[in-house]
PDB file of N, CA, C and O in Angstrom:
ATOM      1  N   MET A   1     121.110  79.407 100.003  1.00  0.00           N
ATOM      2  CA  MET A   1     120.224  79.940 101.020  1.00  0.00           C
ATOM      3  C   MET A   1     120.069  81.456 100.867  1.00  0.00           C
ATOM      4  O   MET A   1     118.965  81.991 100.975  1.00  0.00           O
ATOM      5  N   ARG A   2     121.182  82.134 100.615  1.00  0.00           N
ATOM      6  CA  ARG A   2     121.105  83.598 100.434  1.00  0.00           C
ATOM      7  C   ARG A   2     120.278  83.972  99.216  1.00  0.00           C
ATOM      8  O   ARG A   2     119.532  84.951  99.233  1.00  0.00           O
ATOM      9  N   ALA A   3     120.416  83.191  98.170  1.00  0.00           N
ATOM     10  CA  ALA A   3     119.640  83.475  96.953  1.00  0.00           C
ATOM     11  C   ALA A   3     118.149  83.323  97.233  1.00  0.00           C
ATOM     12  O   ALA A   3     117.340  84.122  96.762  1.00  0.00           O
ATOM     13  N   ALA A   4     117.789  82.301  97.997  1.00  0.00           N
ATOM     14  CA  ALA A   4     116.376  82.097  98.338  1.00  0.00           C
ATOM     15  C   ALA A   4     115.864  83.248  99.191  1.00  0.00           C
ATOM     16  O   ALA A   4     114.741  83.713  98.998  1.00  0.00           O
ATOM     17  N   LEU A   5     116.675  83.707 100.128  1.00  0.00           N
ATOM     18  CA  LEU A   5     116.289  84.839 100.972  1.00  0.00           C
ATOM     19  C   LEU A   5     116.133  86.102 100.133  1.00  0.00           C
ATOM     20  O   LEU A   5     115.187  86.869 100.318  1.00  0.00           O
ATOM     21  N   ALA A   6     117.060  86.309  99.217  1.00  0.00           N
ATOM     22  CA  ALA A   6     116.984  87.480  98.336  1.00  0.00           C
ATOM     23  C   ALA A   6     115.707  87.449  97.505  1.00  0.00           C
ATOM     24  O   ALA A   6     115.066  88.483  97.317  1.00  0.00           O
ATOM     25  N   ARG A   7     115.332  86.275  97.006  1.00  0.00           N
ATOM     26  CA  ARG A   7     114.086  86.152  96.229  1.00  0.00           C
ATOM     27  C   ARG A   7     112.868  86.468  97.083  1.00  0.00           C
ATOM     28  O   ARG A   7     111.942  87.136  96.624  1.00  0.00           O
ATOM     29  N   ARG A   8     112.865  85.986  98.340  1.00  0.00           N
ATOM     30  CA  ARG A   8     111.733  86.252  99.237  1.00  0.00           C
ATOM     31  C   ARG A   8     111.626  87.738  99.558  1.00  0.00           C
ATOM     32  O   ARG A   8     110.529  88.296  99.579  1.00  0.00           O
ATOM     33  N   VAL A   9     112.767  88.379  99.807  1.00  0.00           N
ATOM     34  CA  VAL A   9     112.762  89.810 100.108  1.00  0.00           C
ATOM     35  C   VAL A   9     112.246  90.594  98.909  1.00  0.00           C
ATOM     36  O   VAL A   9     111.426  91.498  99.068  1.00  0.00           O
ATOM     37  N   GLU A  10     112.714  90.260  97.723  1.00  0.00           N
ATOM     38  CA  GLU A  10     112.261  90.958  96.516  1.00  0.00           C
ATOM     39  C   GLU A  10     110.780  90.718  96.276  1.00  0.00           C
ATOM     40  O   GLU A  10     110.060  91.641  95.895  1.00  0.00           O
ATOM     41  N   ALA A  11     110.315  89.495  96.493  1.00  0.00           N
ATOM     42  CA  ALA A  11     108.891  89.199  96.306  1.00  0.00           C
ATOM     43  C   ALA A  11     108.044  90.016  97.275  1.00  0.00           C
ATOM     44  O   ALA A  11     106.986  90.526  96.906  1.00  0.00           O
ATOM     45  N   ARG A  12     108.509  90.136  98.501  1.00  0.00           N
ATOM     46  CA  ARG A  12     107.766  90.935  99.495  1.00  0.00           C
ATOM     47  C   ARG A  12     107.748  92.405  99.102  1.00  0.00           C
ATOM     48  O   ARG A  12     106.711  93.062  99.195  1.00  0.00           O
ATOM     49  N   ALA A  13     108.891  92.922  98.663  1.00  0.00           N
ATOM     50  CA  ALA A  13     108.957  94.322  98.243  1.00  0.00           C
ATOM     51  C   ALA A  13     108.053  94.566  97.035  1.00  0.00           C
ATOM     52  O   ALA A  13     107.387  95.598  96.958  1.00  0.00           O
ATOM     53  N   ALA A  14     108.026  93.625  96.098  1.00  0.00           N
ATOM     54  CA  ALA A  14     107.155  93.767  94.926  1.00  0.00           C
ATOM     55  C   ALA A  14     105.693  93.758  95.342  1.00  0.00           C
ATOM     56  O   ALA A  14     104.884  94.493  94.775  1.00  0.00           O
ATOM     57  N   ALA A  15     105.347  92.939  96.321  1.00  0.00           N
ATOM     58  CA  ALA A  15     103.966  92.900  96.805  1.00  0.00           C
ATOM     59  C   ALA A  15     103.578  94.224  97.461  1.00  0.00           C
ATOM     60  O   ALA A  15     102.456  94.699  97.286  1.00  0.00           O
ATOM     61  N   VAL A  16     104.502  94.819  98.214  1.00  0.00           N
ATOM     62  CA  VAL A  16     104.231  96.122  98.841  1.00  0.00           C
ATOM     63  C   VAL A  16     104.020  97.177  97.763  1.00  0.00           C
ATOM     64  O   VAL A  16     103.082  97.970  97.844  1.00  0.00           O
ATOM     65  N   ARG A  17     104.894  97.191  96.748  1.00  0.00           N
ATOM     66  CA  ARG A  17     104.726  98.173  95.662  1.00  0.00           C
ATOM     67  C   ARG A  17     103.393  97.973  94.949  1.00  0.00           C
ATOM     68  O   ARG A  17     102.731  98.947  94.590  1.00  0.00           O
ATOM     69  N   ALA A  18     102.998  96.733  94.744  1.00  0.00           N
ATOM     70  CA  ALA A  18     101.716  96.456  94.086  1.00  0.00           C
ATOM     71  C   ALA A  18     100.544  96.922  94.942  1.00  0.00           C
ATOM     72  O   ALA A  18      99.569  97.453  94.411  1.00  0.00           O
ATOM     73  N   ARG A  19     100.625  96.729  96.275  1.00  0.00           N
ATOM     74  CA  ARG A  19      99.554  97.207  97.164  1.00  0.00           C
ATOM     75  C   ARG A  19      99.459  98.729  97.142  1.00  0.00           C
ATOM     76  O   ARG A  19      98.362  99.287  97.136  1.00  0.00           O
ATOM     77  N   ILE A  20     100.609  99.397  97.129  1.00  0.00           N
ATOM     78  CA  ILE A  20     100.611 100.863  97.061  1.00  0.00           C
ATOM     79  C   ILE A  20      99.942 101.315  95.769  1.00  0.00           C
ATOM     80  O   ILE A  20      99.064 102.178  95.793  1.00  0.00           O
ATOM     81  N   ALA A  21     100.349 100.741  94.651  1.00  0.00           N
ATOM     82  CA  ALA A  21      99.770 101.124  93.354  1.00  0.00           C
ATOM     83  C   ALA A  21      98.276 100.833  93.325  1.00  0.00           C
ATOM     84  O   ALA A  21      97.500 101.648  92.825  1.00  0.00           O
ATOM     85  N   GLY A  22      97.864  99.696  93.846  1.00  0.00           N
ATOM     86  CA  GLY A  22      96.441  99.339  93.867  1.00  0.00           C
ATOM     87  C   GLY A  22      95.620 100.288  94.712  1.00  0.00           C
ATOM     88  O   GLY A  22      94.529 100.695  94.312  1.00  0.00           O
ATOM     89  N   ALA A  23      96.140 100.646  95.889  1.00  0.00           N
ATOM     90  CA  ALA A  23      95.426 101.574  96.773  1.00  0.00           C
ATOM     91  C   ALA A  23      95.301 102.945  96.124  1.00  0.00           C
ATOM     92  O   ALA A  23      94.256 103.588  96.224  1.00  0.00           O
ATOM     93  N   LEU A  24      96.343 103.387  95.471  1.00  0.00           N
ATOM     94  CA  LEU A  24      96.296 104.688  94.808  1.00  0.00           C
ATOM     95  C   LEU A  24      95.334 104.680  93.630  1.00  0.00           C
ATOM     96  O   LEU A  24      94.558 105.619  93.453  1.00  0.00           O
ATOM     97  N   GLU A  25      95.379 103.642  92.836  1.00  0.00           N
ATOM     98  CA  GLU A  25      94.476 103.569  91.685  1.00  0.00           C
ATOM     99  C   GLU A  25      93.022 103.495  92.130  1.00  0.00           C
ATOM    100  O   GLU A  25      92.138 104.010  91.446  1.00  0.00           O
ATOM    101  N   ALA A  26      92.766 102.857  93.272  1.00  0.00           N
ATOM    102  CA  ALA A  26      91.401 102.810  93.815  1.00  0.00           C
ATOM    103  C   ALA A  26      90.921 104.206  94.219  1.00  0.00           C
ATOM    104  O   ALA A  26      89.719 104.468  94.262  1.00  0.00           O
ATOM    105  N   GLU A  27      91.862 105.092  94.514  1.00  0.00           N
ATOM    106  CA  GLU A  27      91.528 106.472  94.878  1.00  0.00           C
ATOM    107  C   GLU A  27      91.542 107.412  93.677  1.00  0.00           C
ATOM    108  O   GLU A  27      91.346 108.618  93.826  1.00  0.00           O
ATOM    109  N   GLY A  28      91.770 106.865  92.496  1.00  0.00           N
ATOM    110  CA  GLY A  28      91.744 107.689  91.289  1.00  0.00           C
ATOM    111  C   GLY A  28      93.071 108.334  90.937  1.00  0.00           C
ATOM    112  O   GLY A  28      93.109 109.293  90.166  1.00  0.00           O
ATOM    113  N   VAL A  29      94.163 107.819  91.494  1.00  0.00           N
ATOM    114  CA  VAL A  29      95.490 108.353  91.202  1.00  0.00           C
ATOM    115  C   VAL A  29      96.191 107.381  90.263  1.00  0.00           C
ATOM    116  O   VAL A  29      96.234 106.180  90.529  1.00  0.00           O
ATOM    117  N   ALA A  30      96.733 107.891  89.178  1.00  0.00           N
ATOM    118  CA  ALA A  30      97.453 107.037  88.242  1.00  0.00           C
ATOM    119  C   ALA A  30      98.766 106.602  88.877  1.00  0.00           C
ATOM    120  O   ALA A  30      99.580 107.443  89.259  1.00  0.00           O
ATOM    121  N   ALA A  31      98.977 105.294  88.993  1.00  0.00           N
ATOM    122  CA  ALA A  31     100.189 104.751  89.608  1.00  0.00           C
ATOM    123  C   ALA A  31     100.846 103.782  88.654  1.00  0.00           C
ATOM    124  O   ALA A  31     100.171 102.996  87.990  1.00  0.00           O
ATOM    125  N   GLN A  32     102.167 103.840  88.587  1.00  0.00           N
ATOM    126  CA  GLN A  32     102.929 102.995  87.692  1.00  0.00           C
ATOM    127  C   GLN A  32     104.143 102.472  88.454  1.00  0.00           C
ATOM    128  O   GLN A  32     104.919 103.264  88.988  1.00  0.00           O
ATOM    129  N   VAL A  33     104.320 101.154  88.513  1.00  0.00           N
ATOM    130  CA  VAL A  33     105.476 100.570  89.180  1.00  0.00           C
ATOM    131  C   VAL A  33     106.600 100.476  88.164  1.00  0.00           C
ATOM    132  O   VAL A  33     106.451  99.860  87.109  1.00  0.00           O
ATOM    133  N   ALA A  34     107.738 101.098  88.497  1.00  0.00           N
ATOM    134  CA  ALA A  34     108.907 101.083  87.615  1.00  0.00           C
ATOM    135  C   ALA A  34     110.112 100.653  88.444  1.00  0.00           C
ATOM    136  O   ALA A  34     110.728 101.471  89.128  1.00  0.00           O
ATOM    137  N   GLY A  35     110.440  99.381  88.380  1.00  0.00           N
ATOM    138  CA  GLY A  35     111.543  98.863  89.187  1.00  0.00           C
ATOM    139  C   GLY A  35     111.200  98.927  90.662  1.00  0.00           C
ATOM    140  O   GLY A  35     110.230  98.311  91.102  1.00  0.00           O
ATOM    141  N   GLU A  36     111.984  99.662  91.426  1.00  0.00           N
ATOM    142  CA  GLU A  36     111.735  99.807  92.857  1.00  0.00           C
ATOM    143  C   GLU A  36     110.909 101.044  93.187  1.00  0.00           C
ATOM    144  O   GLU A  36     110.727 101.380  94.357  1.00  0.00           O
ATOM    145  N   THR A  37     110.416 101.712  92.172  1.00  0.00           N
ATOM    146  CA  THR A  37     109.717 102.978  92.363  1.00  0.00           C
ATOM    147  C   THR A  37     108.261 102.871  91.939  1.00  0.00           C
ATOM    148  O   THR A  37     107.936 102.217  90.948  1.00  0.00           O
ATOM    149  N   VAL A  38     107.394 103.518  92.696  1.00  0.00           N
ATOM    150  CA  VAL A  38     105.994 103.664  92.292  1.00  0.00           C
ATOM    151  C   VAL A  38     105.831 105.114  91.874  1.00  0.00           C
ATOM    152  O   VAL A  38     105.935 106.017  92.704  1.00  0.00           O
ATOM    153  N   ARG A  39     105.580 105.338  90.611  1.00  0.00           N
ATOM    154  CA  ARG A  39     105.431 106.710  90.081  1.00  0.00           C
ATOM    155  C   ARG A  39     103.955 107.083  90.078  1.00  0.00           C
ATOM    156  O   ARG A  39     103.097 106.300  89.671  1.00  0.00           O
ATOM    157  N   LEU A  40     103.684 108.298  90.541  1.00  0.00           N
ATOM    158  CA  LEU A  40     102.309 108.753  90.709  1.00  0.00           C
ATOM    159  C   LEU A  40     102.073 110.064  89.989  1.00  0.00           C
ATOM    160  O   LEU A  40     102.971 110.897  89.865  1.00  0.00           O
ATOM    161  N   THR A  41     100.827 110.233  89.509  1.00  0.00           N
ATOM    162  CA  THR A  41     100.438 111.505  88.927  1.00  0.00           C
ATOM    163  C   THR A  41      99.006 111.820  89.327  1.00  0.00           C
ATOM    164  O   THR A  41      98.098 111.013  89.125  1.00  0.00           O
ATOM    165  N   ALA A  42      98.819 112.982  89.885  1.00  0.00           N
ATOM    166  CA  ALA A  42      97.483 113.478  90.228  1.00  0.00           C
ATOM    167  C   ALA A  42      97.632 114.855  90.860  1.00  0.00           C
ATOM    168  O   ALA A  42      98.637 115.128  91.517  1.00  0.00           O
ATOM    169  N   PRO A  43      96.643 115.725  90.671  1.00  0.00           N
ATOM    170  CA  PRO A  43      96.690 117.037  91.301  1.00  0.00           C
ATOM    171  C   PRO A  43      96.612 116.912  92.827  1.00  0.00           C
ATOM    172  O   PRO A  43      95.806 116.138  93.343  1.00  0.00           O
ATOM    173  N   GLY A  44      97.437 117.663  93.543  1.00  0.00           N
ATOM    174  CA  GLY A  44      97.387 117.687  95.004  1.00  0.00           C
ATOM    175  C   GLY A  44      97.765 116.366  95.646  1.00  0.00           C
ATOM    176  O   GLY A  44      97.274 116.036  96.726  1.00  0.00           O
ATOM    177  N   LEU A  45      98.626 115.613  95.000  1.00  0.00           N
ATOM    178  CA  LEU A  45      98.931 114.266  95.467  1.00  0.00           C
ATOM    179  C   LEU A  45      99.605 114.244  96.835  1.00  0.00           C
ATOM    180  O   LEU A  45      99.265 113.407  97.671  1.00  0.00           O
ATOM    181  N   GLY A  46     100.548 115.139  97.077  1.00  0.00           N
ATOM    182  CA  GLY A  46     101.246 115.153  98.368  1.00  0.00           C
ATOM    183  C   GLY A  46     100.296 115.353  99.530  1.00  0.00           C
ATOM    184  O   GLY A  46     100.388 114.635 100.526  1.00  0.00           O
ATOM    185  N   ALA A  47      99.397 116.300  99.431  1.00  0.00           N
ATOM    186  CA  ALA A  47      98.428 116.556 100.500  1.00  0.00           C
ATOM    187  C   ALA A  47      97.479 115.376 100.654  1.00  0.00           C
ATOM    188  O   ALA A  47      97.115 115.010 101.771  1.00  0.00           O
ATOM    189  N   ARG A  48      97.087 114.794  99.557  1.00  0.00           N
ATOM    190  CA  ARG A  48      96.171 113.651  99.600  1.00  0.00           C
ATOM    191  C   ARG A  48      96.816 112.456 100.302  1.00  0.00           C
ATOM    192  O   ARG A  48      96.160 111.758 101.075  1.00  0.00           O
ATOM    193  N   TRP A  49      98.098 112.224 100.033  1.00  0.00           N
ATOM    194  CA  TRP A  49      98.825 111.113 100.658  1.00  0.00           C
ATOM    195  C   TRP A  49      98.756 111.223 102.173  1.00  0.00           C
ATOM    196  O   TRP A  49      98.509 110.228 102.854  1.00  0.00           O
ATOM    197  N   TRP A  50      98.970 112.412 102.706  1.00  0.00           N
ATOM    198  CA  TRP A  50      98.978 112.587 104.161  1.00  0.00           C
ATOM    199  C   TRP A  50      97.583 112.569 104.751  1.00  0.00           C
ATOM    200  O   TRP A  50      97.428 112.220 105.922  1.00  0.00           O
ATOM    201  N   ARG A  51      96.573 112.926 103.998  1.00  0.00           N
ATOM    202  CA  ARG A  51      95.197 112.899 104.510  1.00  0.00           C
ATOM    203  C   ARG A  51      94.616 111.495 104.528  1.00  0.00           C
ATOM    204  O   ARG A  51      93.855 111.149 105.431  1.00  0.00           O
ATOM    205  N   GLU A  52      94.963 110.703 103.558  1.00  0.00           N
ATOM    206  CA  GLU A  52      94.341 109.397 103.383  1.00  0.00           C
ATOM    207  C   GLU A  52      95.122 108.304 104.107  1.00  0.00           C
ATOM    208  O   GLU A  52      96.163 107.858 103.627  1.00  0.00           O
ATOM    209  N   LEU A  53      94.626 107.881 105.244  1.00  0.00           N
ATOM    210  CA  LEU A  53      95.282 106.851 106.033  1.00  0.00           C
ATOM    211  C   LEU A  53      95.448 105.557 105.241  1.00  0.00           C
ATOM    212  O   LEU A  53      96.476 104.892 105.369  1.00  0.00           O
ATOM    213  N   ALA A  54      94.476 105.192 104.437  1.00  0.00           N
ATOM    214  CA  ALA A  54      94.546 103.942 103.678  1.00  0.00           C
ATOM    215  C   ALA A  54      95.736 103.938 102.720  1.00  0.00           C
ATOM    216  O   ALA A  54      96.367 102.899 102.527  1.00  0.00           O
ATOM    217  N   LEU A  55      96.043 105.061 102.133  1.00  0.00           N
ATOM    218  CA  LEU A  55      97.179 105.132 101.218  1.00  0.00           C
ATOM    219  C   LEU A  55      98.491 104.951 101.961  1.00  0.00           C
ATOM    220  O   LEU A  55      99.381 104.245 101.485  1.00  0.00           O
ATOM    221  N   ARG A  56      98.622 105.582 103.126  1.00  0.00           N
ATOM    222  CA  ARG A  56      99.852 105.431 103.914  1.00  0.00           C
ATOM    223  C   ARG A  56     100.005 104.005 104.421  1.00  0.00           C
ATOM    224  O   ARG A  56     101.108 103.459 104.408  1.00  0.00           O
ATOM    225  N   GLU A  57      98.925 103.405 104.860  1.00  0.00           N
ATOM    226  CA  GLU A  57      98.984 102.044 105.395  1.00  0.00           C
ATOM    227  C   GLU A  57      99.355 101.033 104.321  1.00  0.00           C
ATOM    228  O   GLU A  57      99.982 100.021 104.633  1.00  0.00           O
ATOM    229  N   ALA A  58      98.993 101.273 103.076  1.00  0.00           N
ATOM    230  CA  ALA A  58      99.329 100.344 101.996  1.00  0.00           C
ATOM    231  C   ALA A  58     100.838 100.195 101.878  1.00  0.00           C
ATOM    232  O   ALA A  58     101.336  99.119 101.549  1.00  0.00           O
ATOM    233  N   GLY A  59     101.556 101.260 102.141  1.00  0.00           N
ATOM    234  CA  GLY A  59     103.008 101.211 102.061  1.00  0.00           C
ATOM    235  C   GLY A  59     103.679 100.730 103.326  1.00  0.00           C
ATOM    236  O   GLY A  59     104.849 100.349 103.296  1.00  0.00           O
ATOM    237  N   ARG A  60     102.970 100.737 104.431  1.00  0.00           N
ATOM    238  CA  ARG A  60     103.590 100.341 105.701  1.00  0.00           C
ATOM    239  C   ARG A  60     103.493  98.856 105.964  1.00  0.00           C
ATOM    240  O   ARG A  60     104.512  98.186 106.136  1.00  0.00           O
ATOM    241  N   ASN A  61     102.281  98.333 105.998  1.00  0.00           N
ATOM    242  CA  ASN A  61     102.148  96.938 106.397  1.00  0.00           C
ATOM    243  C   ASN A  61     101.097  96.169 105.613  1.00  0.00           C
ATOM    244  O   ASN A  61     100.732  95.059 106.003  1.00  0.00           O
ATOM    245  N   GLY A  62     100.614  96.721 104.541  1.00  0.00           N
ATOM    246  CA  GLY A  62      99.719  95.978 103.670  1.00  0.00           C
ATOM    247  C   GLY A  62      98.282  95.881 104.094  1.00  0.00           C
ATOM    248  O   GLY A  62      97.534  95.094 103.515  1.00  0.00           O
ATOM    249  N   ARG A  63      97.865  96.631 105.061  1.00  0.00           N
ATOM    250  CA  ARG A  63      96.466  96.585 105.500  1.00  0.00           C
ATOM    251  C   ARG A  63      95.584  97.382 104.608  1.00  0.00           C
ATOM    252  O   ARG A  63      94.376  97.450 104.835  1.00  0.00           O
TER     253      ARG A  63
END
């Protein structure tokens, strides 16, 4: 049972990382998922993250 729960949790986390990467790439930011990390590259990325509600929401609840 614990193994099944662990798989579900990991699958959900992977889906969140994929949504974050997809939302960023749609905004023209290069995103790369590496394990539990989403690596990003773009000029002014920190300011853009806080301005763009869609990018923040991708990491919160998948909307």
